[in-house]
C-alpha positions as CSV (number, residue, x, y, z in Angstrom):
1,M,-6.8,1.6,-15.5
2,Y,-4.2,-0.4,-13.8
3,S,-4.4,-3.3,-11.4
4,P,-2.4,-3.7,-8.2
5,Y,0.8,-5.8,-8.6
6,L,3.8,-6.9,-6.5
7,I,7.4,-5.5,-6.6
8,P,10.5,-6.7,-4.8
9,R,12.2,-5.0,-2.2
10,T,15.8,-3.6,-2.7
11,I,17.7,-5.1,0.3
12,H,21.4,-4.8,0.8
13,S,22.5,-7.5,3.2
14,E,25.8,-7.7,5.2
15,E,27.2,-9.7,8.1
16,N,26.0,-7.0,10.5
17,G,22.5,-6.4,9.2
18,S,20.6,-5.1,6.1
19,V,19.4,-2.0,4.4
20,T,16.2,-1.8,2.4
21,V,16.4,1.0,-0.1
22,F,13.5,2.9,-1.8
23,E,15.0,5.4,-4.3
24,E,14.4,6.3,-8.1
25,G,14.0,3.1,-10.0
26,T,12.8,0.9,-7.0
27,V,9.4,2.2,-7.1
28,P,7.3,2.8,-10.3
29,F,7.0,6.5,-9.5
30,P,8.8,9.5,-8.1
31,V,8.5,9.4,-4.2
32,R,6.9,12.5,-2.8
33,R,5.7,11.2,0.6
34,A,6.1,8.2,2.9
35,F,4.3,7.3,6.3
36,W,3.9,4.4,8.6
37,V,0.7,3.0,9.9
38,S,0.4,0.8,12.9
39,A,-2.7,-0.6,14.5
40,S,-3.6,-3.3,16.9
41,Q,-4.2,-7.0,16.0
42,G,-7.7,-7.3,14.3
43,Q,-8.0,-3.6,13.4
44,S,-8.9,-2.4,9.9
45,R,-7.4,0.8,8.1
46,G,-7.5,2.3,4.8
47,S,-10.9,1.6,3.2
48,H,-10.5,4.4,0.5
49,A,-9.4,5.1,-3.1
50,H,-7.3,8.0,-4.5
51,R,-7.9,9.8,-7.7
52,E,-4.2,10.4,-8.7
53,C,-2.0,9.0,-6.1
54,W,0.0,5.9,-6.6
55,Q,1.1,4.1,-3.4
56,V,3.4,1.1,-2.6
57,L,2.8,-0.7,0.7
58,F,5.4,-2.8,2.6
59,A,4.9,-4.6,6.1
60,T,7.7,-3.6,8.3
61,S,6.7,-5.7,11.1
62,G,4.0,-8.4,11.8
63,E,1.3,-9.4,9.0
64,I,-1.2,-7.2,7.2
65,A,-3.9,-8.3,4.8
66,V,-4.6,-5.9,2.1
67,E,-8.0,-6.3,0.1
68,T,-8.0,-4.3,-3.3
69,K,-11.0,-3.6,-5.4
70,S,-10.8,-2.2,-8.9
71,R,-13.3,-2.0,-11.5
72,N,-13.2,-5.8,-12.6
73,S,-11.8,-7.5,-9.5
74,T,-11.2,-8.1,-6.0
75,E,-7.7,-9.4,-4.8
76,T,-6.3,-9.9,-1.4
77,F,-2.7,-9.8,-0.6
78,C,-1.0,-11.0,2.4
79,L,2.1,-8.7,3.4
80,D,4.7,-9.5,6.0
81,V,8.4,-8.5,6.6
82,E,9.5,-11.1,4.0
83,S,7.2,-10.2,1.3
84,L,7.1,-8.0,-1.9
85,G,5.8,-4.5,-1.9
86,L,2.3,-4.0,-3.3
87,V,1.7,-1.3,-5.8
88,I,-1.8,0.3,-5.4
89,P,-2.8,2.4,-8.6
90,P,-5.0,5.3,-8.6
91,L,-8.7,4.2,-8.5
92,T,-8.2,1.2,-6.7
93,W,-10.1,0.7,-3.2
94,A,-7.7,-0.6,-0.5
95,S,-8.5,-2.0,3.0
96,Q,-5.8,-3.1,5.3
97,T,-6.6,-5.6,8.1
98,Y,-3.7,-5.9,10.8
99,L,-3.2,-9.6,11.6
100,G,-0.4,-9.7,13.9
101,T,0.6,-8.0,17.0
102,D,2.7,-5.0,16.5
103,S,2.1,-4.7,12.8
104,T,3.2,-1.8,11.0
105,L,2.9,-0.6,7.3
106,L,5.2,1.6,5.3
107,V,3.3,3.5,2.7
108,I,5.3,5.3,-0.1
109,C,3.3,7.7,-2.0
110,S,3.6,9.6,-5.6
111,H,1.8,12.7,-4.5
112,L,1.7,14.8,-1.4
113,Y,-1.3,14.8,0.8
114,S,-4.4,16.2,-0.4
115,E,-7.7,15.5,1.0
116,L,-9.3,16.2,-2.4
117,D,-7.4,13.2,-3.8
118,Y,-9.1,10.7,-1.4
119,I,-12.3,8.8,-2.3
120,R,-13.8,7.7,1.0
121,D,-17.3,6.7,0.0
122,F,-17.3,3.3,-1.8
123,S,-20.6,4.2,-3.6
124,E,-18.9,7.3,-5.2
125,F,-15.8,5.1,-5.9
126,L,-18.1,2.6,-7.9
127,A,-19.5,5.4,-9.8
128,I,-15.8,7.0,-10.6
129,A,-14.3,3.6,-11.4
130,Q,-16.7,2.4,-14.1
């Protein structure tokens, strides 16, 4: 079982702006899906785990607190536009709290969407993660 960990962004900066790249080798898995999540300040999202899917979370605007729970630990990471990406392995419960106004989270996934991959009940997660 793996624990959540931080990875750097791949940013190419020039005088007229920058480009952030996610491609083979920049995240620890082949990318199958990506999506953005926006929420109002103080709102919570997530609150689930995945059976097989790996994810990397990046704040693209605002500030987002991510609480992760795995078999033996609970950690909180604070993501903003300057921060590293947070790798969320399978069988890691993750909840996000949107701290800033106009906060947006980019989620990069190893798998296509499948409702069967989600664990949405925390008691079920604890039973599976043991």
